[in-house]
C-alpha positions as CSV (number, residue, x, y, z in Angstrom):
1,M,31.7,-26.5,9.1
2,D,30.9,-24.0,6.3
3,Y,28.4,-21.3,7.3
4,S,26.4,-19.5,4.7
5,R,27.4,-15.9,4.3
6,V,24.9,-13.2,5.4
7,T,24.9,-9.4,4.8
8,V,22.8,-7.4,7.3
9,I,21.6,-4.2,5.8
10,I,20.4,-1.4,8.1
11,L,18.9,1.8,6.9
12,N,19.6,5.0,9.0
13,W,18.1,8.4,8.8
14,N,18.6,10.8,11.7
15,G,18.3,7.8,14.0
16,W,21.8,7.1,15.3
17,N,20.6,6.3,18.9
18,D,18.4,3.5,17.6
19,T,20.9,2.4,15.0
20,I,23.8,1.9,17.4
21,E,21.6,0.0,19.9
22,C,20.6,-2.2,17.0
23,L,24.2,-2.6,15.9
24,E,25.3,-3.6,19.4
25,S,22.7,-6.3,19.5
26,V,23.8,-7.5,16.0
27,Y,27.4,-7.8,17.1
28,K,26.3,-10.1,19.9
29,I,24.8,-12.6,17.4
30,I,26.0,-16.2,17.7
31,Y,26.7,-16.7,14.1
32,P,30.3,-16.7,12.6
33,N,29.8,-15.5,9.0
34,F,28.1,-12.1,8.5
35,S,28.9,-8.5,7.6
36,V,26.9,-5.4,8.4
37,L,26.1,-2.7,5.9
38,V,24.6,0.6,7.1
39,V,23.1,2.9,4.4
40,D,22.8,6.4,5.8
41,N,20.1,8.3,4.0
42,A,21.7,11.7,4.1
43,S,21.2,12.2,7.9
44,E,21.1,15.8,9.1
45,D,22.0,14.9,12.7
46,D,25.3,13.5,14.1
47,S,24.6,10.0,12.8
48,L,27.8,9.5,10.8
49,E,30.1,10.7,13.6
50,K,28.2,8.7,16.2
51,I,28.5,5.5,14.2
52,R,32.2,6.1,13.8
53,K,32.6,6.6,17.5
54,Y,30.6,3.5,18.2
55,C,32.8,1.4,16.0
56,S,36.0,2.8,17.5
57,G,34.7,2.0,21.0
58,E,34.3,5.6,22.2
59,L,30.5,5.5,22.5
60,E,29.0,3.0,24.9
61,I,25.5,1.7,24.5
62,E,23.0,1.4,27.3
63,S,20.1,-1.0,26.8
64,D,17.7,-3.1,28.9
65,F,18.4,-6.0,26.5
66,F,22.1,-6.5,26.8
67,D,25.3,-5.4,28.5
68,Y,27.7,-3.3,26.4
69,N,30.7,-5.3,25.1
70,Q,34.0,-3.4,24.9
71,E,35.9,-6.5,23.9
72,N,34.6,-6.6,20.3
73,K,35.7,-3.0,19.6
74,P,37.1,-1.5,17.5
75,I,34.8,-2.7,14.7
76,H,36.5,-2.6,11.3
77,L,34.7,0.3,9.5
78,L,34.8,0.9,5.8
79,E,33.1,4.1,4.4
80,Y,32.0,4.8,0.9
81,D,29.9,7.4,-0.9
82,I,27.1,6.2,-3.0
83,S,28.9,7.3,-6.2
84,I,31.7,4.7,-5.6
85,D,29.9,2.0,-7.7
86,K,30.0,4.2,-10.7
87,E,33.8,4.1,-10.7
88,K,34.9,1.4,-13.1
89,D,38.3,0.8,-11.5
90,F,37.0,0.6,-7.9
91,K,38.0,-2.7,-6.2
92,F,36.3,-3.5,-2.9
93,P,38.9,-5.0,-0.4
94,A,38.5,-8.6,0.8
95,S,35.6,-8.7,3.2
96,S,35.9,-10.0,6.7
97,P,33.3,-11.4,9.0
98,G,31.9,-8.8,11.4
99,Q,33.1,-5.7,9.5
100,L,30.8,-2.7,9.1
101,I,30.4,-1.0,5.7
102,L,28.9,2.5,5.8
103,I,27.4,3.7,2.6
104,K,26.7,7.5,2.6
105,N,23.7,8.3,0.4
106,N,23.4,11.8,-0.9
107,E,19.6,12.0,-0.4
108,N,16.9,10.5,1.7
109,S,15.8,7.6,-0.6
110,H,13.4,6.1,2.0
111,F,12.9,2.4,2.5
112,P,12.9,0.6,-0.9
113,A,15.5,2.8,-2.8
114,G,17.7,3.1,0.3
115,N,17.8,-0.7,0.8
116,N,18.3,-1.2,-2.9
117,I,21.5,0.8,-2.6
118,G,22.8,-1.6,0.0
119,I,21.5,-4.7,-1.9
120,R,23.2,-3.6,-5.2
121,F,26.5,-3.0,-3.3
122,T,26.2,-6.4,-1.7
123,L,25.5,-8.3,-4.9
124,K,28.4,-6.6,-6.7
125,H,31.1,-6.7,-4.0
126,L,30.2,-9.3,-1.4
127,K,29.9,-13.0,-2.0
128,T,26.8,-13.5,0.2
129,D,24.1,-16.3,0.3
130,Y,21.5,-14.3,2.2
131,I,20.6,-10.6,2.7
132,L,18.9,-9.5,5.9
133,L,17.0,-6.2,5.9
134,L,16.8,-5.1,9.5
135,N,15.1,-2.0,10.8
136,N,17.4,0.3,12.8
137,D,14.8,0.5,15.6
138,T,15.1,-3.2,16.4
139,V,17.1,-5.3,18.9
140,V,17.8,-8.9,18.0
141,N,18.3,-12.1,20.1
142,K,21.8,-13.5,19.8
143,Y,20.5,-16.7,18.2
144,F,18.1,-15.1,15.8
145,L,20.3,-15.2,12.7
146,K,21.4,-18.8,13.3
147,E,17.8,-19.9,13.6
148,L,16.7,-18.1,10.4
149,V,19.6,-19.4,8.3
150,E,19.3,-23.0,9.5
151,A,15.6,-22.9,8.6
152,G,16.5,-21.5,5.2
153,E,19.1,-24.2,4.6
154,S,16.7,-26.9,5.4
155,R,14.3,-26.2,2.5
156,E,15.2,-25.3,-1.1
157,D,11.7,-23.9,-1.8
158,V,11.9,-21.3,1.0
159,G,13.2,-18.0,-0.2
160,I,12.2,-15.5,2.5
161,L,12.2,-16.0,6.3
162,G,11.2,-13.8,9.2
163,P,11.3,-14.0,13.0
164,K,8.9,-13.6,15.9
165,I,8.8,-9.9,16.6
166,Y,7.8,-8.4,20.0
167,Y,7.1,-4.9,21.1
168,Y,10.3,-3.3,22.4
169,D,8.5,-1.8,25.4
170,E,6.4,-4.9,26.2
171,T,9.0,-7.6,25.8
172,D,6.6,-10.6,26.0
173,V,3.8,-9.1,23.8
174,I,3.9,-10.1,20.1
175,W,3.9,-7.5,17.3
176,S,4.2,-10.0,14.4
177,A,4.2,-13.8,14.0
178,G,4.3,-13.5,10.3
179,C,1.8,-11.5,8.1
180,K,-1.2,-12.1,6.0
181,I,-3.1,-10.0,3.4
182,S,-6.7,-8.8,3.8
183,W,-7.4,-8.8,0.1
184,K,-10.8,-7.2,0.3
185,F,-9.4,-4.3,2.3
186,G,-6.0,-4.1,0.7
187,R,-4.1,-4.4,4.0
188,G,-1.2,-6.3,5.3
189,L,-2.0,-7.7,8.8
190,Q,0.5,-8.8,11.5
191,I,-0.5,-12.1,12.9
192,G,-0.7,-12.2,16.7
193,T,-0.5,-8.4,17.2
194,G,-1.0,-7.4,20.9
195,E,-1.2,-11.0,22.2
196,K,1.0,-12.0,25.1
197,D,3.4,-14.8,24.1
198,Q,2.2,-18.0,25.7
199,G,3.6,-20.3,23.0
200,Q,0.6,-20.0,20.7
201,Y,2.8,-19.1,17.8
202,N,5.7,-21.5,18.4
203,T,5.4,-23.5,15.2
204,S,7.3,-22.6,12.1
205,K,4.8,-22.1,9.2
206,E,4.4,-20.8,5.7
207,V,2.9,-17.3,5.7
208,E,1.8,-14.9,3.0
209,L,4.2,-12.1,4.0
210,I,7.2,-11.4,6.2
211,S,7.5,-8.0,8.0
212,G,10.0,-5.7,6.3
213,S,11.4,-4.8,9.8
214,A,13.4,-8.1,9.8
215,F,13.4,-9.8,6.4
216,L,15.9,-12.5,5.4
217,I,16.0,-13.3,1.7
218,K,18.2,-15.8,-0.2
219,T,20.5,-14.2,-2.8
220,E,19.3,-16.7,-5.4
221,V,15.8,-15.3,-5.1
222,L,17.1,-11.7,-5.6
223,N,18.9,-12.8,-8.8
224,K,15.5,-14.0,-10.1
225,I,13.1,-11.3,-9.0
226,G,15.4,-8.2,-8.9
227,L,15.3,-5.3,-6.4
228,M,12.3,-3.8,-4.6
229,D,10.1,-1.5,-6.6
230,K,11.1,2.0,-5.6
231,K,7.9,3.4,-6.9
232,Y,6.3,2.5,-3.6
233,F,8.7,4.8,-1.7
234,L,7.0,3.9,1.6
235,Y,4.8,1.0,2.5
236,F,3.8,-2.2,0.6
237,E,7.2,-2.5,-1.0
238,E,8.1,-5.7,0.8
239,S,4.7,-7.1,0.2
240,D,5.1,-6.6,-3.5
241,W,8.6,-8.1,-3.3
242,T,7.4,-11.2,-1.5
243,L,4.6,-11.9,-4.0
244,K,7.2,-11.6,-6.8
245,A,9.2,-14.3,-5.0
246,N,6.1,-16.4,-4.6
247,Q,5.4,-16.0,-8.3
248,A,9.0,-17.3,-8.9
249,G,8.3,-20.5,-6.9
250,Y,9.6,-19.5,-3.5
251,K,7.8,-19.7,-0.1
252,S,7.9,-17.4,2.9
253,F,8.3,-18.9,6.3
254,Y,7.9,-17.6,9.9
255,I,10.5,-18.9,12.3
256,P,9.4,-18.5,16.0
257,T,12.8,-19.4,17.5
258,A,14.3,-16.3,15.9
259,K,13.3,-13.3,18.1
260,V,13.4,-9.6,17.6
261,W,12.1,-6.6,19.6
262,H,10.8,-3.6,17.6
263,K,10.2,0.0,18.7
264,V,6.8,0.1,16.9
265,S,4.2,2.6,17.7
266,R,0.7,1.5,18.7
267,S,-0.8,5.0,18.2
268,G,-1.7,4.7,14.5
269,G,1.7,4.6,12.9
270,G,1.9,6.0,9.4
271,I,-1.8,7.1,9.2
272,S,-1.2,9.6,11.9
273,N,1.0,11.8,9.8
274,P,0.3,13.3,6.3
275,I,3.3,11.7,4.5
276,G,2.5,8.3,5.9
277,L,-1.2,8.5,5.1
278,Y,-0.5,9.7,1.6
279,Y,1.7,6.7,0.7
280,I,-0.5,4.2,2.5
281,T,-3.5,5.4,0.5
282,R,-1.7,5.7,-2.8
283,N,0.3,2.4,-2.6
284,R,-2.7,0.4,-1.5
285,W,-4.3,1.0,-4.9
286,I,-1.1,0.3,-6.8
287,F,-0.6,-3.0,-4.9
288,M,-4.2,-4.2,-5.3
289,R,-4.3,-3.4,-9.1
290,R,-1.1,-5.4,-9.5
291,W,-1.9,-8.4,-7.3
292,A,-5.5,-8.8,-6.3
293,R,-8.0,-11.2,-8.0
294,K,-10.7,-9.4,-9.9
295,S,-13.4,-10.4,-7.4
296,D,-11.3,-9.2,-4.4
297,Y,-10.4,-6.0,-6.3
298,A,-14.1,-5.3,-7.0
299,V,-15.0,-5.6,-3.3
300,F,-11.9,-3.5,-2.4
301,V,-13.1,-0.7,-4.7
302,V,-16.5,-0.6,-3.0
303,Y,-15.0,-0.4,0.4
304,Q,-12.6,2.4,-0.7
305,V,-15.5,4.4,-2.2
306,L,-17.4,4.2,1.0
307,G,-14.4,4.9,3.2
308,A,-13.4,7.9,1.1
309,I,-16.3,9.8,2.6
310,I,-15.8,8.9,6.2
311,L,-12.1,8.0,6.7
312,P,-10.3,11.3,6.1
313,I,-12.8,13.2,8.3
314,F,-12.4,10.6,11.1
315,L,-8.6,10.6,10.9
316,S,-8.3,14.4,10.8
317,L,-10.5,14.8,13.9
318,S,-8.9,11.9,15.7
319,Y,-5.4,13.1,15.3
320,G,-6.3,16.8,15.3
321,N,-4.5,17.4,12.0
322,L,-6.4,18.8,9.1
323,K,-3.5,18.1,6.8
324,L,-4.5,14.5,6.9
325,F,-7.7,15.3,5.0
326,K,-5.7,16.7,2.1
327,A,-3.1,13.9,2.2
328,Y,-5.7,11.2,2.0
329,Y,-7.4,12.6,-1.1
330,K,-4.0,13.3,-2.8
331,G,-3.0,9.7,-2.2
332,L,-6.4,8.5,-3.5
333,K,-6.0,10.6,-6.6
334,D,-2.5,9.5,-7.3
335,G,-3.3,5.8,-6.6
336,V,-6.3,5.4,-8.9
337,K,-4.9,7.2,-11.9
């Protein structure tokens, strides 16, 4: 039986401990035809050395989700600098299932540009049918990739697929069962967040969005819509990307039999720090101008004007950080211009 080829792309920045736990779960996947590509965004900790030691079998992983497997080590590791693709005579060696490719970026490009580096490398050097963007702070079920790919193979009109995602520290509580858009507020909403899994989201279904923390996309879709828009830098980039795929005639599907656990914070996430709040505020305006209907955009503007008076004060006081006040208005200014 021929299995479609998948490249798993994981972005790392000063997060080797999460990354190697994620990698160990990936290398337990029951699926015979995948490669792993880690893009390191110029980490300033020991990430590169720790990843090397993990691949060689010198660094064991402890996790509540699995037992460490010494038998699949060493993992074949190939390392490249980001500049390698600019060399005309560079020839990538024949790829083999299960290998790990480590791309060393020379700067922290954040989510869209960092993943684009891995996607470009994959499209140029690896004959792959699917690309899976996977957050480094996730742990995956061993059947998760098989379930996603089988669902993708069953329908030609499906271009993007995503799993059921649980909280890492509450293993039976759902974080995302697909996503939807609140068009009047300009927000992406996780379906089922905070609900204990009692089978209420056990049906595969079309959804507006798939979470970027575990995002499987067909290569044929990429060839039509291109890479993620790096203008977003942080937040809304996968939402924008998904709507481009929809525009090109592809649907997004949530697959509940594919399961992932995510180390997501419940304490406010990006809005609790100035950088996160800046990009959420700015990118919300960029996204809505690009995709919202005129009627929804008009309501959105009214809500944003009202919120601009109250929200930055509330956030600054709630998190005890006056820098949030300035970050919000800077994001607002840069978003509306």
